[in-house]
C-alpha positions, -999 to 999 in steps of 0.1 A, spaced: -324 731 375 -293 715 390 -269 734 412 -246 735 382 -272 749 358 -287 719 339 -323 708 334 -316 673 321 -288 648 314 -277 643 278 -296 615 262 -287 597 230 -323 591 220 -358 594 235 -358 571 264 -395 570 273 -383 566 309 -387 585 341 -375 620 344 -341 628 359 -353 642 392 -335 673 404 -357 688 431 -368 673 464 -402 660 473 -413 693 489 -405 712 457 -423 686 437 -453 690 459 -452 728 454 -453 722 416 -484 700 420 -500 728 441 -492 753 413 -507 729 387 -539 727 407 -542 765 406 -537 769 368 -560 761 338 -534 745 316 -499 730 315 -477 729 284 -447 707 273 -429 701 241 -423 669 222 -389 661 236 -401 663 272 -432 641 263 -410 615 247 -381 615 273 -401 617 305 -436 604 296 -452 628 320 -487 627 333 -489 664 340 -516 659 365 -521 669 402 -509 640 424 -494 655 456 -520 681 462 -558 684 461 -573 701 431 -583 698 395 -559 685 368 -550 712 343 -557 709 306 -526 694 290 -512 712 260 -484 695 240 -464 705 210 -461 676 186 -452 689 152 -452 656 134 -474 635 158 -446 613 169 -457 610 205 -471 574 209 -508 571 217 -500 551 248 -480 581 263 -493 592 297 -503 626 282 -532 609 264 -546 590 294 -568 595 324 -596 613 305 -579 647 311 -585 671 282 -553 673 261 -548 698 232 -521 687 207 -506 715 187 -494 700 154 -485 708 118 -512 684 104 -540 672 126 -551 636 119 -584 631 102 -594 601 122 -589 611 158 -614 592 180 -603 600 215 -629 623 230 -604 640 254 -578 647 227 -582 679 206 -558 687 177 -550 722 166 -529 731 136 -502 757 139 -473 769 117 -441 758 134 -420 781 111 -436 812 124 -437 825 161 -448 794 178 -454 810 213 -477 836 198 -497 809 181 -499 789 213 -514 819 230 -539 822 202 -550 786 207 -552 791 245 -574 822 239 -597 802 216 -603 777 244 -607 806 270 -576 794 288 -561 823 307 -533 807 327 -508 781 316 -477 766 333 -449 759 308 -431 730 323 -412 715 295 -379 716 279 -352 742 271 -366 750 236 -402 755 247 -393 775 278 -366 797 261 -390 805 232 -415 820 256 -388 839 275 -373 852 242 -408 864 230 -414 880 263 -446 860 268 -444 852 305 -455 867 338 -436 847 364 -409 821 364 -404 797 393 -370 781 391 -364 753 415 -327 747 421 -318 714 436 -285 702 451 -280 677 423 -250 680 400 -251 667 364 -217 682 354 -229 681 318 -263 680 301 -290 703 288 -284 738 301 -312 756 319 -331 784 301 -316 819 305 -337 846 322 -320 879 321 -335 893 353 -327 893 389 -350 871 411 -379 890 427 -378 866 457 -357 836 468 -370 809 492 -356 778 507 -376 746 503 -357 722 526 -324 718 507 -337 733 474 -338 769 465 -368 785 447 -360 816 426 -391 836 416 -388 860 387 -414 885 375 -416 900 341 
C-alpha cells in the first residue's frame, strides 16, 4: 500500500494496463520469493482486468504457483496473462463454459451470493492445495480478512503517495513484526 493508505489509483474502467507500482524492486523480489514457496496464488476479476498479471515467479528461482482467479461471469479475456505459460489456472465462476479446451485451465462453479471465501477454501481443498497467497484487490482481500480465513498478512508500504484511490484493506491487529526493505516498510501480521 502507499504511504497514505491506498492500494491503487482510481480508474474509470478496466485498463488492461500495467499495475500502479507502489513498492520498490527489493519488495517485489520478496513477493516473488513468497510466490515460489506457496502452492497457489489468488486474485479477483478487477485485478486481473486492470493489471493483467502473470502471477508467476520471475525475480526468484522456484516453481510457479497454481493461479486461482475469481471470474463470476467469465469476463476476463482469453488472451489475459493469467491464461498463458502453461501454468495451471483454476477459474472460479458462476457458470463454467461447456467448451473449454485449454488443458491448463480448470473451471469450478461457486455460488457468489454465499460466503465466497469459504467456497474458495473448499475448492482449494479439493485440489489438495494447502497454501495460497491472496494478492488481489480490496474486495478479495477484505473478504478473507472479514471471514477470519487468514494466517499471515504481509503489507508492503511504499513511499509512493496517491492522495486518492482505492483504500487498503483494514486489518484490526497490531503488526507482529516490522522490517525495512530499502525505503519500503514490511508489516507482518499474524492471525
